[in-house]
A tleap script that builds the chain and sets N, CA, C and O, in Angstrom:
source leaprc.protein.ff14SB
mol = sequence {
  NMET SER LEU ILE ASP THR ILE HIE HIE VAL
  SER LEU ILE VAL ALA ASP THR GLU ARG ALA
  LEU ALA PHE TYR ARG ASP LEU LEU GLY LEU
  GLU VAL ASP PRO THR ARG PRO GLU LEU GLY
  PHE ALA GLY ALA TRP LEU ARG VAL GLY ALA
  GLN HIE ILE HIE LEU LEU GLU LEU PRO ASN
  PRO ASP PRO VAL GLU ALA ARG PRO ALA HIE
  GLY GLY ARG ASP ARG HIE LEU ALA LEU THR
  VAL PRO ASP LEU ASP ALA THR ILE ALA VAL
  LEU ASP ALA ALA LYS ARG PRO TYR THR LEU
  SER ARG SER GLY ARG ARG ALA LEU PHE THR
  ARG ASP PRO ASP ALA ASN ALA LEU GLU LEU
  ILE GLU GLN PRO ARG TYR GLN PRO CARG
}
set mol.1.N position { 1.991 5.128 29.239 }
set mol.1.CA position { 0.910 4.166 29.137 }
set mol.1.C position { -0.097 4.644 28.096 }
set mol.1.O position { -0.497 5.808 28.097 }
set mol.2.N position { -0.493 3.757 27.229 }
set mol.2.CA position { -1.458 4.075 26.183 }
set mol.2.C position { -2.872 4.126 26.749 }
set mol.2.O position { -3.223 3.357 27.643 }
set mol.3.N position { -3.656 5.021 26.230 }
set mol.3.CA position { -5.072 5.074 26.581 }
set mol.3.C position { -5.896 4.054 25.793 }
set mol.3.O position { -7.062 3.815 26.108 }
set mol.4.N position { -5.287 3.458 24.772 }
set mol.4.CA position { -5.981 2.533 23.878 }
set mol.4.C position { -5.578 1.095 24.198 }
set mol.4.O position { -4.393 0.799 24.351 }
set mol.5.N position { -6.565 0.203 24.299 }
set mol.5.CA position { -6.294 -1.208 24.544 }
set mol.5.C position { -6.271 -2.036 23.266 }
set mol.5.O position { -5.364 -2.842 23.061 }
set mol.6.N position { -7.270 -1.838 22.403 }
set mol.6.CA position { -7.395 -2.678 21.214 }
set mol.6.C position { -8.300 -1.983 20.202 }
set mol.6.O position { -8.963 -0.998 20.527 }
set mol.7.N position { -8.324 -2.485 19.005 }
set mol.7.CA position { -9.269 -2.007 17.988 }
set mol.7.C position { -10.576 -2.765 18.181 }
set mol.7.O position { -10.577 -3.994 18.258 }
set mol.8.N position { -11.677 -2.046 18.259 }
set mol.8.CA position { -12.996 -2.665 18.407 }
set mol.8.C position { -13.581 -3.028 17.041 }
set mol.8.O position { -14.020 -4.159 16.827 }
set mol.9.N position { -13.584 -2.056 16.115 }
set mol.9.CA position { -14.077 -2.333 14.771 }
set mol.9.C position { -13.504 -1.323 13.786 }
set mol.9.O position { -12.991 -0.268 14.159 }
set mol.10.N position { -13.610 -1.687 12.533 }
set mol.10.CA position { -13.264 -0.813 11.418 }
set mol.10.C position { -14.512 -0.712 10.560 }
set mol.10.O position { -15.159 -1.725 10.292 }
set mol.11.N position { -14.861 0.490 10.126 }
set mol.11.CA position { -16.022 0.679 9.257 }
set mol.11.C position { -15.565 0.922 7.832 }
set mol.11.O position { -14.630 1.684 7.586 }
set mol.12.N position { -16.235 0.266 6.896 }
set mol.12.CA position { -15.946 0.428 5.473 }
set mol.12.C position { -17.230 0.817 4.760 }
set mol.12.O position { -18.289 0.241 5.008 }
set mol.13.N position { -17.129 1.781 3.887 }
set mol.13.CA position { -18.289 2.207 3.097 }
set mol.13.C position { -18.396 1.298 1.875 }
set mol.13.O position { -17.413 1.041 1.180 }
set mol.14.N position { -19.611 0.823 1.633 }
set mol.14.CA position { -19.872 -0.049 0.490 }
set mol.14.C position { -21.092 0.477 -0.263 }
set mol.14.O position { -21.974 1.105 0.322 }
set mol.15.N position { -21.128 0.212 -1.561 }
set mol.15.CA position { -22.251 0.651 -2.390 }
set mol.15.C position { -23.426 -0.312 -2.310 }
set mol.15.O position { -24.575 0.093 -2.485 }
set mol.16.N position { -23.145 -1.589 -2.046 }
set mol.16.CA position { -24.180 -2.615 -2.048 }
set mol.16.C position { -23.803 -3.654 -0.995 }
set mol.16.O position { -22.805 -4.358 -1.152 }
set mol.17.N position { -24.582 -3.756 0.067 }
set mol.17.CA position { -24.265 -4.664 1.169 }
set mol.17.C position { -24.196 -6.109 0.704 }
set mol.17.O position { -23.277 -6.831 1.090 }
set mol.18.N position { -25.131 -6.545 -0.104 }
set mol.18.CA position { -25.131 -7.948 -0.561 }
set mol.18.C position { -23.886 -8.261 -1.394 }
set mol.18.O position { -23.303 -9.337 -1.259 }
set mol.19.N position { -23.482 -7.331 -2.250 }
set mol.19.CA position { -22.263 -7.533 -3.043 }
set mol.19.C position { -21.047 -7.608 -2.118 }
set mol.19.O position { -20.165 -8.443 -2.315 }
set mol.20.N position { -21.004 -6.735 -1.112 }
set mol.20.CA position { -19.899 -6.762 -0.146 }
set mol.20.C position { -19.912 -8.059 0.660 }
set mol.20.O position { -18.853 -8.623 0.932 }
set mol.21.N position { -21.093 -8.538 1.044 }
set mol.21.CA position { -21.175 -9.798 1.780 }
set mol.21.C position { -20.725 -10.977 0.938 }
set mol.21.O position { -20.168 -11.938 1.469 }
set mol.22.N position { -20.958 -10.920 -0.371 }
set mol.22.CA position { -20.456 -11.986 -1.243 }
set mol.22.C position { -18.935 -12.076 -1.156 }
set mol.22.O position { -18.369 -13.161 -1.293 }
set mol.23.N position { -18.277 -10.954 -0.932 }
set mol.23.CA position { -16.820 -10.925 -0.794 }
set mol.23.C position { -16.399 -11.307 0.631 }
set mol.23.O position { -15.632 -12.252 0.815 }
set mol.24.N position { -16.891 -10.588 1.625 }
set mol.24.CA position { -16.419 -10.770 3.000 }
set mol.24.C position { -16.943 -12.054 3.648 }
set mol.24.O position { -16.187 -12.766 4.311 }
set mol.25.N position { -18.212 -12.349 3.464 }
set mol.25.CA position { -18.801 -13.543 4.077 }
set mol.25.C position { -18.548 -14.786 3.237 }
set mol.25.O position { -18.029 -15.789 3.726 }
set mol.26.N position { -18.927 -14.704 1.946 }
set mol.26.CA position { -18.895 -15.899 1.117 }
set mol.26.C position { -17.491 -16.263 0.641 }
set mol.26.O position { -17.147 -17.444 0.609 }
set mol.27.N position { -16.675 -15.282 0.271 }
set mol.27.CA position { -15.331 -15.573 -0.220 }
set mol.27.C position { -14.322 -15.694 0.919 }
set mol.27.O position { -13.568 -16.665 0.983 }
set mol.28.N position { -14.306 -14.705 1.822 }
set mol.28.CA position { -13.313 -14.707 2.905 }
set mol.28.C position { -13.768 -15.497 4.130 }
set mol.28.O position { -12.950 -15.807 4.996 }
set mol.29.N position { -15.039 -15.824 4.218 }
set mol.29.CA position { -15.537 -16.687 5.293 }
set mol.29.C position { -15.834 -16.006 6.611 }
set mol.29.O position { -15.918 -16.679 7.638 }
set mol.30.N position { -15.997 -14.678 6.617 }
set mol.30.CA position { -16.318 -13.990 7.866 }
set mol.30.C position { -17.778 -14.216 8.244 }
set mol.30.O position { -18.649 -14.323 7.380 }
set mol.31.N position { -18.028 -14.287 9.542 }
set mol.31.CA position { -19.374 -14.523 10.064 }
set mol.31.C position { -20.098 -13.202 10.284 }
set mol.31.O position { -19.534 -12.256 10.835 }
set mol.32.N position { -21.356 -13.148 9.847 }
set mol.32.CA position { -22.190 -11.967 10.090 }
set mol.32.C position { -22.660 -11.982 11.535 }
set mol.32.O position { -23.133 -13.005 12.031 }
set mol.33.N position { -22.528 -10.847 12.205 }
set mol.33.CA position { -23.018 -10.692 13.573 }
set mol.33.C position { -24.468 -10.226 13.490 }
set mol.33.O position { -24.724 -9.107 13.046 }
set mol.34.N position { -25.415 -11.051 13.904 }
set mol.34.CA position { -26.829 -10.690 13.766 }
set mol.34.C position { -27.307 -9.646 14.767 }
set mol.34.O position { -28.476 -9.264 14.720 }
set mol.35.N position { -26.452 -9.166 15.672 }
set mol.35.CA position { -26.896 -8.206 16.689 }
set mol.35.C position { -26.865 -6.770 16.195 }
set mol.35.O position { -27.144 -5.857 16.971 }
set mol.36.N position { -26.531 -6.537 14.913 }
set mol.36.CA position { -26.513 -5.164 14.396 }
set mol.36.C position { -27.904 -4.564 14.526 }
set mol.36.O position { -28.870 -5.131 14.014 }
set mol.37.N position { -28.022 -3.424 15.203 }
set mol.37.CA position { -29.336 -2.788 15.336 }
set mol.37.C position { -29.739 -2.076 14.047 }
set mol.37.O position { -28.920 -1.913 13.143 }
set mol.38.N position { -30.984 -1.659 13.964 }
set mol.38.CA position { -31.449 -0.855 12.833 }
set mol.38.C position { -30.835 0.534 12.981 }
set mol.38.O position { -31.068 1.225 13.972 }
set mol.39.N position { -30.059 0.926 11.994 }
set mol.39.CA position { -29.340 2.196 12.062 }
set mol.39.C position { -29.857 3.232 11.069 }
set mol.39.O position { -29.320 4.337 10.992 }
set mol.40.N position { -30.892 2.887 10.310 }
set mol.40.CA position { -31.438 3.835 9.346 }
set mol.40.C position { -30.777 3.744 7.982 }
set mol.40.O position { -31.107 4.518 7.083 }
set mol.41.N position { -29.852 2.814 7.815 }
set mol.41.CA position { -29.213 2.558 6.519 }
set mol.41.C position { -28.790 1.095 6.498 }
set mol.41.O position { -28.597 0.478 7.545 }
set mol.42.N position { -28.649 0.551 5.298 }
set mol.42.CA position { -28.264 -0.856 5.150 }
set mol.42.C position { -26.809 -1.048 5.550 }
set mol.42.O position { -26.016 -0.106 5.563 }
set mol.43.N position { -26.489 -2.271 5.869 }
set mol.43.CA position { -25.118 -2.607 6.227 }
set mol.43.C position { -25.073 -3.939 6.935 }
set mol.43.O position { -26.080 -4.640 7.023 }
set mol.44.N position { -23.906 -4.289 7.438 }
set mol.44.CA position { -23.729 -5.548 8.163 }
set mol.44.C position { -22.524 -5.408 9.081 }
set mol.44.O position { -21.603 -4.633 8.823 }
set mol.45.N position { -22.562 -6.179 10.154 }
set mol.45.CA position { -21.404 -6.295 11.031 }
set mol.45.C position { -20.829 -7.694 10.835 }
set mol.45.O position { -21.559 -8.685 10.826 }
set mol.46.N position { -19.524 -7.755 10.680 }
set mol.46.CA position { -18.838 -9.031 10.474 }
set mol.46.C position { -17.862 -9.270 11.612 }
set mol.46.O position { -17.152 -8.356 12.030 }
set mol.47.N position { -17.828 -10.484 12.108 }
set mol.47.CA position { -16.910 -10.832 13.198 }
set mol.47.C position { -15.538 -11.193 12.635 }
set mol.47.O position { -15.412 -11.955 11.676 }
set mol.48.N position { -14.517 -10.618 13.267 }
set mol.48.CA position { -13.122 -10.952 12.962 }
set mol.48.C position { -12.473 -11.193 14.322 }
set mol.48.O position { -11.946 -10.261 14.930 }
set mol.49.N position { -12.508 -12.434 14.802 }
set mol.49.CA position { -12.067 -12.698 16.162 }
set mol.49.C position { -12.961 -11.932 17.119 }
set mol.49.O position { -14.186 -12.021 17.033 }
set mol.50.N position { -12.357 -11.180 18.031 }
set mol.50.CA position { -13.120 -10.380 18.988 }
set mol.50.C position { -13.469 -9.004 18.424 }
set mol.50.O position { -14.173 -8.230 19.072 }
set mol.51.N position { -12.987 -8.699 17.233 }
set mol.51.CA position { -13.239 -7.407 16.609 }
set mol.51.C position { -14.292 -7.548 15.503 }
set mol.51.O position { -14.791 -8.639 15.229 }
set mol.52.N position { -14.609 -6.415 14.884 }
set mol.52.CA position { -15.613 -6.391 13.812 }
set mol.52.C position { -15.135 -5.576 12.625 }
set mol.52.O position { -14.267 -4.711 12.744 }
set mol.53.N position { -15.724 -5.877 11.476 }
set mol.53.CA position { -15.742 -4.977 10.332 }
set mol.53.C position { -17.200 -4.565 10.190 }
set mol.53.O position { -18.083 -5.418 10.108 }
set mol.54.N position { -17.454 -3.260 10.161 }
set mol.54.CA position { -18.807 -2.756 9.955 }
set mol.54.C position { -18.910 -2.275 8.518 }
set mol.54.O position { -18.186 -1.368 8.108 }
set mol.55.N position { -19.807 -2.879 7.755 }
set mol.55.CA position { -20.076 -2.450 6.389 }
set mol.55.C position { -21.197 -1.420 6.441 }
set mol.55.O position { -22.274 -1.692 6.971 }
set mol.56.N position { -20.942 -0.244 5.893 }
set mol.56.CA position { -21.908 0.852 5.892 }
set mol.56.C position { -22.325 1.131 4.453 }
set mol.56.O position { -21.511 1.584 3.648 }
set mol.57.N position { -23.571 0.868 4.129 }
set mol.57.CA position { -24.059 1.160 2.779 }
set mol.57.C position { -24.516 2.613 2.746 }
set mol.57.O position { -25.668 2.936 3.035 }
set mol.58.N position { -23.581 3.464 2.388 }
set mol.58.CA position { -23.794 4.906 2.371 }
set mol.58.C position { -23.091 5.502 1.156 }
set mol.58.O position { -22.195 4.870 0.596 }
set mol.59.N position { -23.478 6.703 0.739 }
set mol.59.CA position { -22.753 7.355 -0.358 }
set mol.59.C position { -21.276 7.515 0.025 }
set mol.59.O position { -20.952 7.952 1.130 }
set mol.60.N position { -20.407 7.160 -0.888 }
set mol.60.CA position { -18.966 7.191 -0.627 }
set mol.60.C position { -18.394 8.553 -0.997 }
set mol.60.O position { -18.479 8.955 -2.157 }
set mol.61.N position { -17.809 9.279 -0.033 }
set mol.61.CA position { -17.225 10.580 -0.345 }
set mol.61.C position { -15.844 10.475 -0.995 }
set mol.61.O position { -15.303 11.475 -1.467 }
set mol.62.N position { -15.269 9.259 -1.021 }
set mol.62.CA position { -13.935 9.051 -1.576 }
set mol.62.C position { -14.007 8.514 -3.001 }
set mol.62.O position { -14.958 7.813 -3.348 }
set mol.63.N position { -13.030 8.828 -3.819 }
set mol.63.CA position { -13.016 8.262 -5.176 }
set mol.63.C position { -12.770 6.757 -5.124 }
set mol.63.O position { -11.964 6.275 -4.327 }
set mol.64.N position { -13.468 6.029 -5.975 }
set mol.64.CA position { -13.277 4.582 -6.060 }
set mol.64.C position { -12.302 4.265 -7.191 }
set mol.64.O position { -11.531 3.310 -7.098 }
set mol.65.N position { -12.335 5.060 -8.255 }
set mol.65.CA position { -11.416 4.871 -9.372 }
set mol.65.C position { -10.064 5.500 -9.054 }
set mol.65.O position { -9.942 6.353 -8.175 }
set mol.66.N position { -9.063 5.055 -9.789 }
set mol.66.CA position { -7.712 5.612 -9.735 }
set mol.66.C position { -7.054 5.436 -8.364 }
set mol.66.O position { -6.214 6.245 -7.971 }
set mol.67.N position { -7.429 4.389 -7.641 }
set mol.67.CA position { -6.741 4.054 -6.396 }
set mol.67.C position { -5.392 3.431 -6.778 }
set mol.67.O position { -5.271 2.889 -7.876 }
set mol.68.N position { -4.390 3.491 -5.919 }
set mol.68.CA position { -3.110 2.871 -6.250 }
set mol.68.C position { -3.283 1.389 -6.581 }
set mol.68.O position { -4.065 0.696 -5.931 }
set mol.69.N position { -2.567 0.909 -7.574 }
set mol.69.CA position { -2.667 -0.497 -7.968 }
set mol.69.C position { -2.257 -1.413 -6.820 }
set mol.69.O position { -2.832 -2.487 -6.649 }
set mol.70.N position { -1.281 -1.002 -6.046 }
set mol.70.CA position { -0.809 -1.790 -4.898 }
set mol.70.C position { -1.429 -1.203 -3.635 }
set mol.70.O position { -1.159 -0.055 -3.283 }
set mol.71.N position { -2.259 -1.992 -2.956 }
set mol.71.CA position { -2.969 -1.521 -1.777 }
set mol.71.C position { -2.069 -1.084 -0.632 }
set mol.71.O position { -2.524 -0.379 0.269 }
set mol.72.N position { -0.803 -1.486 -0.646 }
set mol.72.CA position { 0.130 -1.059 0.384 }
set mol.72.C position { 0.469 0.418 0.291 }
set mol.72.O position { 1.044 0.989 1.218 }
set mol.73.N position { 0.115 1.035 -0.822 }
set mol.73.CA position { 0.348 2.468 -1.012 }
set mol.73.C position { -0.947 3.260 -0.849 }
set mol.73.O position { -1.062 4.388 -1.327 }
set mol.74.N position { -1.914 2.658 -0.174 }
set mol.74.CA position { -3.221 3.266 0.055 }
set mol.74.C position { -3.623 2.954 1.501 }
set mol.74.O position { -3.055 2.051 2.116 }
set mol.75.N position { -4.586 3.684 2.043 }
set mol.75.CA position { -5.080 3.294 3.361 }
set mol.75.C position { -5.662 1.889 3.223 }
set mol.75.O position { -6.280 1.557 2.211 }
set mol.76.N position { -5.458 1.083 4.238 }
set mol.76.CA position { -5.909 -0.299 4.146 }
set mol.76.C position { -6.140 -0.896 5.526 }
set mol.76.O position { -5.664 -0.384 6.539 }
set mol.77.N position { -6.873 -1.976 5.534 }
set mol.77.CA position { -7.150 -2.773 6.714 }
set mol.77.C position { -6.289 -4.016 6.619 }
set mol.77.O position { -6.325 -4.709 5.602 }
set mol.78.N position { -5.509 -4.320 7.663 }
set mol.78.CA position { -4.648 -5.505 7.663 }
set mol.78.C position { -5.276 -6.582 8.545 }
set mol.78.O position { -5.641 -6.334 9.694 }
set mol.79.N position { -5.391 -7.774 7.983 }
set mol.79.CA position { -5.962 -8.923 8.671 }
set mol.79.C position { -4.974 -10.078 8.588 }
set mol.79.O position { -4.184 -10.150 7.646 }
set mol.80.N position { -5.009 -10.973 9.553 }
set mol.80.CA position { -4.135 -12.139 9.491 }
set mol.80.C position { -4.880 -13.330 8.913 }
set mol.80.O position { -6.089 -13.479 9.093 }
set mol.81.N position { -4.135 -14.167 8.218 }
set mol.81.CA position { -4.649 -15.427 7.670 }
set mol.81.C position { -3.694 -16.528 8.110 }
set mol.81.O position { -2.493 -16.283 8.222 }
set mol.82.N position { -4.198 -17.745 8.363 }
set mol.82.CA position { -3.311 -18.802 8.828 }
set mol.82.C position { -2.437 -19.398 7.725 }
set mol.82.O position { -1.387 -19.970 8.019 }
set mol.83.N position { -2.851 -19.274 6.458 }
set mol.83.CA position { -2.133 -19.919 5.356 }
set mol.83.C position { -2.271 -19.047 4.110 }
set mol.83.O position { -3.331 -19.011 3.485 }
set mol.84.N position { -1.205 -18.353 3.757 }
set mol.84.CA position { -1.267 -17.437 2.609 }
set mol.84.C position { -1.482 -18.192 1.304 }
set mol.84.O position { -2.191 -17.700 0.426 }
set mol.85.N position { -0.889 -19.374 1.154 }
set mol.85.CA position { -1.077 -20.136 -0.085 }
set mol.85.C position { -2.541 -20.525 -0.277 }
set mol.85.O position { -3.053 -20.469 -1.395 }
set mol.86.N position { -3.217 -20.918 0.800 }
set mol.86.CA position { -4.646 -21.247 0.706 }
set mol.86.C position { -5.460 -20.002 0.361 }
set mol.86.O position { -6.426 -20.079 -0.399 }
set mol.87.N position { -5.071 -18.865 0.915 }
set mol.87.CA position { -5.749 -17.607 0.613 }
set mol.87.C position { -5.571 -17.250 -0.853 }
set mol.87.O position { -6.524 -16.840 -1.516 }
set mol.88.N position { -4.358 -17.403 -1.361 }
set mol.88.CA position { -4.084 -17.139 -2.780 }
set mol.88.C position { -4.928 -18.055 -3.661 }
set mol.88.O position { -5.463 -17.610 -4.677 }
set mol.89.N position { -5.054 -19.318 -3.287 }
set mol.89.CA position { -5.865 -20.259 -4.072 }
set mol.89.C position { -7.326 -19.812 -4.130 }
set mol.89.O position { -7.958 -19.897 -5.183 }
set mol.90.N position { -7.861 -19.338 -3.012 }
set mol.90.CA position { -9.250 -18.858 -2.983 }
set mol.90.C position { -9.399 -17.625 -3.874 }
set mol.90.O position { -10.346 -17.539 -4.656 }
set mol.91.N position { -8.470 -16.669 -3.763 }
set mol.91.CA position { -8.544 -15.458 -4.588 }
set mol.91.C position { -8.381 -15.791 -6.068 }
set mol.91.O position { -9.094 -15.243 -6.909 }
set mol.92.N position { -7.452 -16.683 -6.392 }
set mol.92.CA position { -7.264 -17.096 -7.785 }
set mol.92.C position { -8.528 -17.746 -8.352 }
set mol.92.O position { -8.945 -17.433 -9.467 }
set mol.93.N position { -9.137 -18.650 -7.580 }
set mol.93.CA position { -10.349 -19.344 -8.038 }
set mol.93.C position { -11.482 -18.353 -8.280 }
set mol.93.O position { -12.302 -18.551 -9.176 }
set mol.94.N position { -11.530 -17.283 -7.480 }
set mol.94.CA position { -12.576 -16.267 -7.631 }
set mol.94.C position { -12.170 -15.171 -8.609 }
set mol.94.O position { -12.924 -14.226 -8.842 }
set mol.95.N position { -10.959 -15.306 -9.188 }
set mol.95.CA position { -10.432 -14.308 -10.133 }
set mol.95.C position { -10.377 -12.911 -9.513 }
set mol.95.O position { -10.663 -11.916 -10.178 }
set mol.96.N position { -10.002 -12.851 -8.223 }
set mol.96.CA position { -9.832 -11.579 -7.507 }
set mol.96.C position { -8.374 -11.165 -7.612 }
set mol.96.O position { -7.497 -11.934 -7.219 }
set mol.97.N position { -8.087 -9.983 -8.125 }
set mol.97.CA position { -6.693 -9.547 -8.250 }
set mol.97.C position { -6.066 -9.233 -6.896 }
set mol.97.O position { -6.754 -8.850 -5.949 }
set mol.98.N position { -4.754 -9.400 -6.822 }
set mol.98.CA position { -3.983 -9.088 -5.622 }
set mol.98.C position { -2.540 -8.831 -6.035 }
set mol.98.O position { -2.119 -9.191 -7.134 }
set mol.99.N position { -1.802 -8.209 -5.147 }
set mol.99.CA position { -0.361 -8.037 -5.327 }
set mol.99.C position { 0.307 -8.526 -4.055 }
set mol.99.O position { -0.235 -8.374 -2.960 }
set mol.100.N position { 1.484 -9.111 -4.203 }
set mol.100.CA position { 2.227 -9.578 -3.037 }
set mol.100.C position { 2.859 -8.395 -2.326 }
set mol.100.O position { 3.178 -7.379 -2.943 }
set mol.101.N position { 3.035 -8.543 -1.026 }
set mol.101.CA position { 3.651 -7.496 -0.232 }
set mol.101.C position { 5.066 -7.233 -0.734 }
set mol.101.O position { 5.798 -8.162 -1.074 }
set mol.102.N position { 5.434 -5.980 -0.776 }
set mol.102.CA position { 6.779 -5.592 -1.218 }
set mol.102.C position { 7.756 -5.545 -0.055 }
set mol.102.O position { 8.928 -5.220 -0.242 }
set mol.103.N position { 7.279 -5.871 1.159 }
set mol.103.CA position { 8.125 -5.835 2.351 }
set mol.103.C position { 8.935 -7.113 2.525 }
set mol.103.O position { 9.844 -7.165 3.353 }
set mol.104.N position { 8.609 -8.145 1.744 }
set mol.104.CA position { 9.259 -9.434 1.915 }
set mol.104.C position { 8.496 -10.354 2.854 }
set mol.104.O position { 8.822 -11.535 2.966 }
set mol.105.N position { 7.475 -9.821 3.535 }
set mol.105.CA position { 6.648 -10.657 4.411 }
set mol.105.C position { 5.739 -11.543 3.587 }
set mol.105.O position { 5.496 -11.276 2.410 }
set mol.106.N position { 5.237 -12.600 4.208 }
set mol.106.CA position { 4.238 -13.457 3.561 }
set mol.106.C position { 2.897 -12.741 3.698 }
set mol.106.O position { 2.152 -12.958 4.654 }
set mol.107.N position { 2.611 -11.889 2.729 }
set mol.107.CA position { 1.392 -11.082 2.769 }
set mol.107.C position { 1.017 -10.677 1.355 }
set mol.107.O position { 1.841 -10.711 0.442 }
set mol.108.N position { -0.237 -10.295 1.193 }
set mol.108.CA position { -0.706 -9.788 -0.094 }
set mol.108.C position { -1.698 -8.673 0.148 }
set mol.108.O position { -2.216 -8.501 1.252 }
set mol.109.N position { -1.952 -7.921 -0.908 }
set mol.109.CA position { -2.946 -6.850 -0.886 }
set mol.109.C position { -3.989 -7.147 -1.944 }
set mol.109.O position { -3.662 -7.550 -3.061 }
set mol.110.N position { -5.244 -6.945 -1.583 }
set mol.110.CA position { -6.350 -7.089 -2.518 }
set mol.110.C position { -7.355 -5.983 -2.209 }
set mol.110.O position { -7.186 -5.240 -1.242 }
set mol.111.N position { -8.380 -5.875 -3.013 }
set mol.111.CA position { -9.427 -4.876 -2.795 }
set mol.111.C position { -10.779 -5.559 -2.815 }
set mol.111.O position { -10.993 -6.539 -3.528 }
set mol.112.N position { -11.689 -5.019 -2.013 }
set mol.112.CA position { -13.061 -5.516 -2.042 }
set mol.112.C position { -13.767 -4.899 -3.252 }
set mol.112.O position { -13.159 -4.094 -3.958 }
set mol.113.N position { -15.024 -5.249 -3.512 }
set mol.113.CA position { -15.719 -4.708 -4.682 }
set mol.113.C position { -15.882 -3.185 -4.677 }
set mol.113.O position { -16.210 -2.602 -5.711 }
set mol.114.N position { -15.659 -2.534 -3.534 }
set mol.114.CA position { -15.774 -1.078 -3.442 }
set mol.114.C position { -14.418 -0.393 -3.384 }
set mol.114.O position { -14.328 0.782 -3.027 }
set mol.115.N position { -13.369 -1.119 -3.731 }
set mol.115.CA position { -11.991 -0.617 -3.811 }
set mol.115.C position { -11.358 -0.349 -2.448 }
set mol.115.O position { -10.325 0.318 -2.374 }
set mol.116.N position { -11.960 -0.859 -1.359 }
set mol.116.CA position { -11.302 -0.786 -0.054 }
set mol.116.C position { -10.139 -1.774 -0.068 }
set mol.116.O position { -10.316 -2.939 -0.421 }
set mol.117.N position { -8.949 -1.310 0.317 }
set mol.117.CA position { -7.759 -2.166 0.285 }
set mol.117.C position { -7.652 -3.002 1.557 }
set mol.117.O position { -7.893 -2.518 2.662 }
set mol.118.N position { -7.284 -4.268 1.371 }
set mol.118.CA position { -7.063 -5.195 2.475 }
set mol.118.C position { -5.667 -5.775 2.346 }
set mol.118.O position { -5.239 -6.144 1.253 }
set mol.119.N position { -4.964 -5.853 3.452 }
set mol.119.CA position { -3.692 -6.576 3.510 }
set mol.119.C position { -3.967 -7.865 4.267 }
set mol.119.O position { -4.510 -7.841 5.371 }
set mol.120.N position { -3.595 -8.981 3.674 }
set mol.120.CA position { -3.776 -10.285 4.305 }
set mol.120.C position { -2.387 -10.832 4.605 }
set mol.120.O position { -1.618 -11.138 3.694 }
set mol.121.N position { -2.073 -10.951 5.899 }
set mol.121.CA position { -0.736 -11.307 6.372 }
set mol.121.C position { -0.774 -12.714 6.958 }
set mol.121.O position { -1.619 -13.026 7.797 }
set mol.122.N position { 0.147 -13.556 6.508 }
set mol.122.CA position { 0.204 -14.911 7.043 }
set mol.122.C position { 0.697 -14.894 8.485 }
set mol.122.O position { 1.759 -14.351 8.792 }
set mol.123.N position { -0.089 -15.492 9.348 }
set mol.123.CA position { 0.285 -15.686 10.748 }
set mol.123.C position { -0.296 -17.030 11.150 }
set mol.123.O position { -1.460 -17.120 11.540 }
set mol.124.N position { 0.520 -18.078 11.053 }
set mol.124.CA position { -0.005 -19.421 11.361 }
set mol.124.C position { -0.633 -19.469 12.751 }
set mol.124.O position { -0.173 -18.828 13.696 }
set mol.125.N position { -1.692 -20.248 12.832 }
set mol.125.CA position { -2.387 -20.407 14.115 }
set mol.125.C position { -1.527 -21.233 15.063 }
set mol.125.O position { -0.836 -22.163 14.647 }
set mol.126.N position { -1.584 -20.879 16.334 }
set mol.126.CA position { -0.829 -21.614 17.360 }
set mol.126.C position { -1.376 -23.021 17.478 }
set mol.126.O position { -2.582 -23.225 17.614 }
set mol.127.N position { -0.481 -23.983 17.424 }
set mol.127.CA position { -0.855 -25.390 17.556 }
set mol.127.C position { -0.208 -25.941 18.825 }
set mol.127.O position { 0.990 -26.225 18.819 }
set mol.128.N position { -0.971 -26.103 19.922 }
set mol.128.CA position { -0.377 -26.643 21.145 }
set mol.128.C position { 0.120 -28.058 20.916 }
set mol.128.O position { -0.445 -28.808 20.119 }
set mol.129.N position { 1.178 -28.412 21.619 }
set mol.129.CA position { 1.755 -29.762 21.455 }
set mol.129.C position { 1.022 -30.778 22.254 }
set mol.129.O position { 1.377 -31.957 22.229 }
savepdb mol mol.pdb
quit
């Protein structure tokens, strides 16, 4: 039996919270959770279903340059999207680069403005009959 039930949140380091929100909130459509307390540094909490992405505006100890071109060969956060073609259209319109998954799945990899890798995997939403 696992001691772990689910992922509560993932934290990502960003250089500029507003720039990151332009990507996560404005482009990807995630909702900001206004219950984030004052933590002594800038940032934001974003809702992803019952989970969160926590943006931490802090000095980044990791290199931002020279990350692998394909995010699947780097540490990454995987999220589901209901329609990969619609996601591709949004990324194309915003001129955000991405690479398709090499696994054969309907998925792609992209990076946020701070070079954090994201995998976006198509998982159509359940439609009751």
